[in-house]
N, C-alpha and C positions, 0 to 999 in steps of 0.2 A: 144299736140302731144305726142304720146306714143312711147318711145324708147324701143324696145325689142331686145333680142338676136337672131341673125340669123347666119346660118353656113357660114364659110369662104370659103367653097368649091363651093358655088353656083356661076354660071356665071351671076351675076347681077352687075349693076353699083356700088353698095356700096362696092363690093370687087375689083373693078378695080382701078389701080393706076392713071388713067386719070380722075377719078371722084373726084371733090372737093366739098364735102358736109360734113355735121355734122355727124361724126361717131366716135366710140371709138373701138379700137382694144383690144379684150380680148384674149391675146396671150396664156395664160395657157389653155383656153377652146377651142381655135381655132374657135372663134366666133367674130362677130361684134355686137356692140350695136348701133342700128340705127333705125330711123323711116323710114320705107320703102315707106311711102307716101310723103316724103320730096324730094324736088328738089335740085340738086347740079349742079355745072358747069362742063361740060365735056370739057376737054382741047383738046380732039381729034376732036370732032364735033363742038366745039365752040358754044355750046348752052346748055340750061338748060335741064337736064335729071332727071327723077324720079329714086329714089334709087333702085327700084325693076325691072327696065327695063333691058332686056337682049339684048346684042349687039354681033355681029359676030367679032368685033375688040377688044374683051375683053382682057385686060392685067392685069392678077392677081396680086394683091398687096401682096408682100412677106413679111412675118414677122417671 
């Protein structure tokens, strides 16, 4: 699985505080290092969600 840099401003699961998946915050660059094809546990919906999925209940992770 390839982990690439993706923008922190995108409304996707990997930027949401409710998504529990494998990601690294790159604070200086305002980016996340994440594999967008990877699934993580969503604590809001209580199910697995893909990192690049967009949700209307998005809660941006602040750093």
